[in-house]
SEDOMI-641056 format. One record per residue (C-alpha): y, z, x negated. Coordinates in steps of 0.001 Angstrom, whole numbers, plus 500000, padded with zeros to 6 digits. Layout:
yy=Y, zz=Z, xx=X
...
//
This chain:
yy=500000, zz=500000, xx=500000
yy=503510, zz=499299, xx=498832
yy=506420, zz=501693, xx=499171
yy=507889, zz=502392, xx=502564
yy=511498, zz=502288, xx=503704
yy=513795, zz=501409, xx=506597
yy=514086, zz=497730, xx=507339
yy=517436, zz=496028, xx=506800
yy=516275, zz=492625, xx=508029
yy=515818, zz=491381, xx=511572
yy=512325, zz=491736, xx=513058
yy=510276, zz=488568, xx=512989
yy=510424, zz=487909, xx=516716
yy=514196, zz=487445, xx=516458
yy=513938, zz=484611, xx=513934
yy=514821, zz=481118, xx=515277
yy=511826, zz=479012, xx=516311
yy=511189, zz=475463, xx=515185
yy=512045, zz=472898, xx=517851
yy=510011, zz=469876, xx=516769
yy=508108, zz=467844, xx=519351
yy=504800, zz=469068, xx=517965
yy=505336, zz=472622, xx=519150
yy=507332, zz=471965, xx=522309
yy=504394, zz=473026, xx=524479
yy=503842, zz=476213, xx=522502
yy=507544, zz=477018, xx=522869
yy=507318, zz=476560, xx=526604
yy=504335, zz=478897, xx=526781
yy=506028, zz=481420, xx=524515
yy=509065, zz=481460, xx=526768
yy=506792, zz=482405, xx=529661
yy=505245, zz=485272, xx=527763
yy=507029, zz=488522, xx=528428
yy=506840, zz=490730, xx=525303
yy=505101, zz=494056, xx=525700
yy=506290, zz=497428, xx=524522
yy=503396, zz=497532, xx=522080
yy=504323, zz=494396, xx=520142
yy=504181, zz=494736, xx=516377
yy=507356, zz=493673, xx=514574
yy=509682, zz=494375, xx=517512
yy=511377, zz=497515, xx=516121
yy=513791, zz=497190, xx=513238
yy=513252, zz=500693, xx=511870
yy=509977, zz=499372, xx=510432
yy=509488, zz=496984, xx=507516
yy=506805, zz=494319, xx=507141
yy=504838, zz=496846, xx=505077
yy=504939, zz=499266, xx=507991
yy=503755, zz=496463, xx=510276
yy=500793, zz=495773, xx=507999
yy=499874, zz=499450, xx=508038
yy=500192, zz=499459, xx=511826
yy=497885, zz=496431, xx=512133
yy=495260, zz=498168, xx=510005
yy=495629, zz=501398, xx=511982
yy=495572, zz=499649, xx=515368
yy=492448, zz=497692, xx=514552
yy=490532, zz=500776, xx=513440
yy=491749, zz=502927, xx=516343
yy=490719, zz=500366, xx=518938
yy=487457, zz=499231, xx=517372
yy=486145, zz=502531, xx=516037
yy=487945, zz=505534, xx=517487
yy=488570, zz=504507, xx=521110
yy=484881, zz=503857, xx=521967
yy=484028, zz=507421, xx=520890
yy=486475, zz=509195, xx=523194
yy=484052, zz=509591, xx=526101
yy=481434, zz=511242, xx=523902
yy=484095, zz=513520, xx=522395
yy=485211, zz=514410, xx=525905
yy=481640, zz=515282, xx=526931
yy=481200, zz=517477, xx=523852
yy=484645, zz=519043, xx=524067
yy=485307, zz=518115, xx=520430
yy=485373, zz=515182, xx=518031
yy=482632, zz=514732, xx=515465
yy=482913, zz=515905, xx=511881
yy=482185, zz=512348, xx=510809
yy=485279, zz=510942, xx=512531
yy=487490, zz=513350, xx=510594
yy=486120, zz=512080, xx=507285
yy=486342, zz=508474, xx=508494
yy=490027, zz=508977, xx=509286
yy=490376, zz=510291, xx=505763
yy=488610, zz=507256, xx=504338
yy=490921, zz=504975, xx=506330
yy=493992, zz=506669, xx=504829
yy=495158, zz=508054, xx=508172
yy=495407, zz=511749, xx=507242
yy=498043, zz=513333, xx=505033
yy=499998, zz=510087, xx=505217
yy=503439, zz=511569, xx=504472
yy=502205, zz=514334, xx=502164
yy=503442, zz=513768, xx=498586
yy=500884, zz=512081, xx=496354
yy=501337, zz=514740, xx=493676
yy=500233, zz=517343, xx=496231
yy=497126, zz=515448, xx=497298
yy=498435, zz=513201, xx=500077
yy=499257, zz=509495, xx=500261
yy=502965, zz=509810, xx=499535
yy=504259, zz=507552, xx=502306
yy=507148, zz=508276, xx=504667
yy=507196, zz=510049, xx=508001
yy=507593, zz=506627, xx=509612
yy=504030, zz=505896, xx=508514
yy=502964, zz=509229, xx=509987
yy=504623, zz=508195, xx=513246
yy=502708, zz=504904, xx=513222
yy=499383, zz=506755, xx=513179
yy=500541, zz=508986, xx=516041
yy=501758, zz=506027, xx=518107
yy=498614, zz=503994, xx=517569
yy=496464, zz=506906, xx=518693
yy=498442, zz=506951, xx=521935
yy=498323, zz=503172, xx=522272
yy=494528, zz=503247, xx=521872
yy=494258, zz=506084, xx=524450
yy=492749, zz=508336, xx=521792
yy=493416, zz=512042, xx=522258
yy=490991, zz=513144, xx=519573
yy=490821, zz=514181, xx=516820
yy=494105, zz=516117, xx=516865
yy=495528, zz=514349, xx=513839
yy=499125, zz=515406, xx=514456
yy=498311, zz=519124, xx=514359
yy=496361, zz=518624, xx=511145
yy=498635, zz=516218, xx=509240
yy=502102, zz=516508, xx=510769
yy=502161, zz=520244, xx=511486
yy=499696, zz=522170, xx=509288
yy=499815, zz=520277, xx=506009
yy=503627, zz=520425, xx=505624
yy=503441, zz=524237, xx=505576
yy=501393, zz=523996, xx=502392
yy=503745, zz=521399, xx=500918
yy=506845, zz=523499, xx=501528
yy=505550, zz=527032, xx=500990
yy=502222, zz=526782, xx=499177
yy=501605, zz=527765, xx=495569
yy=500215, zz=525231, xx=493109
yy=496782, zz=526805, xx=493501
yy=496946, zz=526690, xx=497308
yy=497973, zz=523038, xx=497299
yy=495183, zz=522116, xx=494907
yy=492614, zz=524000, xx=496944
yy=493442, zz=522568, xx=500358
yy=495634, zz=519471, xx=500515
yy=493372, zz=516840, xx=498942
yy=490467, zz=518077, xx=501061
yy=492648, zz=517913, xx=504186
yy=493726, zz=514364, xx=503318
yy=490049, zz=513406, xx=503003
yy=489220, zz=514987, xx=506371
yy=486815, zz=517375, xx=504670
yy=488892, zz=520438, xx=505570
yy=490138, zz=520585, xx=509178
yy=493337, zz=522576, xx=509617
yy=494693, zz=524569, xx=512542
yy=497685, zz=526807, xx=513083
yy=497230, zz=530175, xx=514768
yy=500450, zz=531197, xx=516496
yy=499840, zz=531549, xx=520243
yy=498353, zz=534731, xx=521687
yy=497449, zz=535740, xx=525255
yy=500765, zz=537628, xx=525551
yy=502841, zz=535639, xx=523049
yy=503391, zz=531942, xx=523598
yy=506896, zz=530648, xx=522997
yy=507958, zz=534240, xx=522218
yy=506436, zz=534478, xx=518744
yy=508146, zz=537799, xx=518019
yy=505865, zz=539469, xx=520581
yy=502638, zz=538663, xx=518726
yy=500225, zz=541545, xx=518171
yy=498025, zz=540208, xx=515371
yy=498626, zz=542374, xx=512308
yy=498038, zz=542122, xx=508582
yy=498080, zz=545398, xx=506622
yy=497985, zz=545840, xx=502877
yy=494891, zz=547353, xx=501277
yy=495437, zz=547332, xx=497543
yy=495891, zz=543701, xx=496517
yy=494294, zz=542468, xx=499744
yy=495340, zz=542155, xx=503363
yy=493323, zz=543310, xx=506391
yy=493904, zz=541157, xx=509476
yy=493210, zz=542163, xx=513078
yy=494066, zz=540344, xx=516279
yy=493351, zz=537223, xx=518293
yy=494790, zz=533799, xx=519009
yy=494321, zz=531474, xx=521968
yy=494780, zz=527766, xx=522835
yy=494237, zz=526827, xx=519176
yy=493908, zz=523074, xx=518752
yy=491223, zz=522178, xx=516161
yy=490140, zz=525797, xx=516554
yy=486421, zz=525169, xx=516991
yy=486078, zz=522889, xx=513949
yy=488752, zz=524546, xx=511834
yy=487982, zz=525212, xx=508179
yy=491360, zz=526740, xx=507400
yy=493728, zz=528415, xx=509845
yy=497393, zz=528942, xx=509034
yy=497666, zz=532307, xx=510722
yy=500838, zz=534089, xx=511819
yy=500570, zz=537892, xx=511739
yy=502867, zz=540910, xx=511851
yy=503221, zz=542465, xx=508391
yy=506117, zz=544690, xx=509435
yy=505419, zz=545482, xx=513105
yy=508764, zz=547114, xx=513935
yy=510868, zz=544296, xx=512485
yy=510202, zz=541669, xx=515213
yy=510941, zz=538228, xx=513759
yy=511752, zz=539711, xx=510365
yy=508211, zz=541075, xx=510017
yy=505964, zz=538018, xx=510452
yy=504018, zz=536438, xx=507582
yy=501743, zz=533404, xx=507308
yy=498249, zz=533484, xx=505803
yy=495653, zz=530887, xx=504881
yy=492426, zz=532182, xx=506416
yy=489174, zz=530335, xx=505734
yy=486739, zz=530005, xx=508620
yy=483910, zz=531564, xx=506603
yy=485849, zz=534796, xx=506019
yy=483891, zz=537828, xx=507200
yy=485225, zz=539023, xx=510544
yy=486711, zz=535629, xx=511513
yy=485007, zz=534669, xx=514785
yy=485477, zz=531556, xx=516869
yy=485372, zz=532203, xx=520595
yy=484560, zz=529729, xx=523314
yy=485780, zz=526160, xx=523449
yy=488319, zz=526283, xx=526247
yy=487984, zz=524020, xx=529280
yy=491282, zz=522284, xx=529888
yy=492982, zz=520164, xx=532524
yy=493496, zz=517381, xx=529981
yy=492972, zz=516538, xx=526303
yy=489310, zz=517258, xx=526931
yy=488210, zz=515437, xx=523767
yy=490089, zz=517894, xx=521547
yy=488495, zz=521178, xx=520510
yy=490703, zz=524013, xx=521685
yy=489401, zz=527520, xx=521092
yy=489982, zz=531245, xx=520953
yy=490028, zz=532822, xx=517477
yy=489293, zz=536466, xx=516741
yy=490019, zz=538456, xx=513586
yy=488211, zz=541764, xx=513104
yy=489063, zz=543513, xx=509855
yy=489264, zz=540179, xx=508071
yy=489939, zz=540851, xx=504395
yy=491877, zz=538156, xx=502546
yy=493209, zz=538284, xx=498989
yy=496903, zz=538500, xx=498196
yy=496728, zz=534830, xx=497205
yy=496150, zz=533950, xx=500890
yy=499778, zz=534769, xx=501723
yy=501593, zz=531504, xx=502431
yy=505224, zz=531720, xx=501396
yy=507221, zz=534919, xx=501357
yy=506046, zz=538190, xx=502864
yy=507873, zz=538760, xx=506174
yy=509315, zz=535254, xx=505945
yy=506870, zz=533603, xx=508326
yy=509143, zz=533437, xx=511362
yy=511757, zz=531477, xx=509409
yy=509101, zz=529200, xx=507952
yy=507867, zz=528478, xx=511462
yy=511403, zz=527773, xx=512667
yy=512059, zz=525439, xx=509732
yy=508978, zz=523352, xx=510537
yy=509396, zz=523216, xx=514312
yy=511769, zz=520199, xx=514343
yy=509070, zz=517977, xx=512839
yy=506454, zz=519421, xx=515185
yy=508658, zz=518698, xx=518193
yy=509486, zz=515226, xx=516937
yy=505822, zz=514256, xx=516534
yy=505180, zz=515456, xx=520100
yy=508042, zz=513234, xx=521256
yy=506629, zz=510308, xx=519260
yy=503276, zz=510693, xx=521007
yy=504997, zz=511004, xx=524392
yy=507146, zz=507892, xx=524004
yy=504138, zz=505840, xx=522899
yy=502069, zz=507224, xx=525762
yy=504799, zz=506138, xx=528193
yy=504684, zz=502631, xx=526778
yy=500926, zz=502207, xx=526997
yy=500760, zz=503645, xx=530530
yy=503442, zz=501173, xx=531596
yy=501631, zz=498178, xx=530070
yy=498298, zz=499163, xx=531607
yy=499951, zz=499597, xx=534994
yy=501764, zz=496286, xx=534730
yy=498426, zz=494588, xx=534078
yy=496859, zz=496429, xx=537025
yy=499479, zz=495487, xx=539637
yy=499399, zz=491857, xx=538489
yy=495664, zz=491730, xx=539219
yy=495437, zz=493921, xx=542323
yy=495814, zz=492304, xx=545749
yy=497350, zz=493846, xx=548889
yy=498566, zz=492251, xx=552125
yy=497362, zz=488876, xx=550876
yy=499302, zz=488841, xx=547626
yy=499516, zz=490559, xx=544278
yy=500779, zz=494129, xx=544304
yy=503181, zz=493010, xx=541568
yy=504870, zz=490646, xx=544029
yy=505998, zz=493510, xx=546271
yy=509693, zz=494227, xx=545797
yy=509178, zz=497993, xx=545892
yy=506677, zz=497716, xx=543033
yy=508969, zz=495457, xx=540998
yy=511831, zz=497924, xx=541426
yy=509629, zz=500811, xx=540321
yy=508524, zz=498853, xx=537240
yy=512163, zz=498083, xx=536491
yy=513052, zz=501769, xx=536684
yy=510153, zz=502728, xx=534450
yy=510811, zz=500088, xx=531820
yy=514492, zz=500971, xx=531659
yy=513797, zz=504684, xx=531229
yy=511107, zz=504098, xx=528607
yy=513277, zz=501653, xx=526667
yy=516179, zz=504122, xx=526557
yy=513811, zz=506880, xx=525448
yy=512341, zz=504651, xx=522739
yy=515813, zz=503943, xx=521329
yy=516536, zz=507678, xx=521098
yy=513179, zz=508564, xx=519519
yy=513591, zz=505803, xx=516954
yy=517029, zz=507194, xx=516126
yy=515441, zz=510620, xx=515634
yy=512801, zz=509094, xx=513359
yy=515527, zz=507544, xx=511227
yy=517401, zz=510844, xx=511059
yy=514265, zz=512753, xx=510107
yy=513398, zz=510220, xx=507422
yy=516876, zz=510827, xx=505992
yy=516396, zz=514633, xx=506308
yy=519189, zz=514798, xx=508889
yy=517330, zz=515734, xx=512074
yy=518476, zz=519151, xx=513284
yy=516739, zz=521556, xx=515643
yy=518859, zz=520692, xx=518663
yy=518189, zz=516956, xx=518350
yy=514459, zz=517593, xx=517915
yy=514500, zz=519815, xx=521011
yy=516255, zz=517069, xx=522983
yy=513654, zz=514535, xx=521841
yy=510741, zz=516785, xx=522773
yy=512139, zz=517809, xx=526149
yy=513289, zz=514361, xx=527218
yy=510252, zz=512385, xx=526068
yy=507684, zz=514797, xx=527493
yy=509475, zz=515087, xx=530836
yy=509586, zz=511305, xx=531022
yy=505917, zz=511087, xx=530026
yy=504953, zz=513187, xx=533036
yy=507136, zz=511118, xx=535361
yy=505706, zz=507849, xx=534038
yy=502164, zz=509202, xx=534384
yy=502794, zz=510208, xx=538005
yy=504475, zz=506919, xx=538949
yy=501850, zz=504788, xx=537199
yy=499027, zz=506699, xx=538872
yy=500721, zz=506132, xx=542235
yy=500874, zz=502394, xx=541525
yy=497119, zz=502429, xx=540864
yy=496528, zz=503740, xx=544380
yy=493202, zz=505410, xx=545097
yy=491699, zz=504163, xx=541857
yy=494248, zz=506198, xx=539969
yy=492686, zz=509387, xx=541301
yy=489284, zz=508510, xx=539825
yy=488506, zz=510181, xx=536483
yy=486848, zz=506990, xx=535253
yy=490265, zz=505284, xx=535113
yy=492449, zz=505685, xx=532053
yy=495538, zz=506491, xx=534102
yy=493818, zz=509574, xx=535577
yy=493064, zz=510840, xx=532079
yy=496575, zz=509977, xx=530927
yy=498023, zz=511903, xx=533872
yy=496005, zz=514989, xx=532924
yy=496721, zz=514657, xx=529194
yy=500469, zz=514373, xx=529740
yy=500800, zz=517698, xx=531535
yy=500564, zz=519949, xx=528478
yy=503230, zz=518054, xx=526566
yy=506043, zz=519952, xx=528285
yy=504351, zz=523259, xx=527418
yy=503216, zz=523337, xx=523803
yy=505527, zz=523109, xx=520829
yy=507846, zz=525364, xx=522839
yy=508164, zz=524902, xx=526596
yy=510823, zz=522518, xx=527833
yy=512644, zz=525477, xx=529359
yy=512914, zz=526911, xx=525833
yy=514087, zz=523498, xx=524575
yy=516954, zz=523530, xx=527081
yy=517824, zz=527082, xx=526056
yy=518022, zz=526062, xx=522399
yy=520093, zz=522966, xx=523177
yy=522418, zz=524981, xx=525433
yy=523030, zz=527660, xx=522806
yy=524174, zz=525014, xx=520368
yy=526566, zz=523589, xx=522945
yy=528344, zz=526833, xx=523846
yy=528047, zz=528481, xx=520422
yy=528234, zz=525653, xx=517882
yy=527929, zz=526572, xx=514232
yy=531052, zz=526163, xx=512178
//
């Protein structure tokens, strides 16, 4: 792969076409072809190198990963083999620096993998949690030894990562967590539990948030790298969910788990601030998935209404349906422009928390609206689990909840409006 960067040239579809007699018929046909939202080369934030990477990723996602989703759904988890295959395909640790064990590409490449998973209707494995959320903690706060131990293995898909923040009584309110880590000589003793942990069942290494100074609220949280084979680390049941059924989501329990001092990730009592620093990227990758999911649901629904007949003609010929499609395409196109702007800002290290919160809130709200409208356009078939739109409808629901609920997103955005920093 060559180096990545923002494109300064026009995308290929904007280049003038030849007008010789030989291709007059092909021009006529091309003029009749309405471009889709999934077209490669239609977004000028990506270079031709990005487009090549997208083609490779799209082909593998559709030919290899997509056919496995039903079996993953039945098992409530992806296979171990698919994690290592994603590693072999260069789809994990994409934006992790090469010197730390990753591929050293940009976050735009990371976004391509996330988008293509959505375009291929692949909910599993939970690549974004592994690569876009967990691995950056090690890059930013890990010691040389921690990076060497974990990052190359995570890039290869040999070590599956999870992040343990949420508890039964502490979701968006991280300061209320009850999991504790107490010093015992040079070691730490961890007790507590976590819930709704994506990659939890297959996890090899959990980035665990625990109270190290219980009375200090946010000032007393630390992060630890806890290996799944640590004595006292127990995986509970795989949780049955409304959607994202192909992902393994589990309870995790910690009973007098002893970890060495070298398991501390970053500064003692600095975990809350580390979490806050990494949340903008987490919220952006959720928004990236949501925008792409909107696009693929729209295209699948457009194809459906063009084929489906009602009252003696295509459903697509009904004015009410055309107006609904117009509304959807407009909303999705506006959202795409904003998310692409956020991607550019993040690539330039200029995306702030408020903008990331806006992206997450807006894109996930829209995703749920698009899912509902597209299911409605499918009619009775849309209510059948065998249809992709039914699964998409169920998968979309959690997007407004995790990564910080959308109510919290509005709170964060509002605080910045009325109390802007000088």
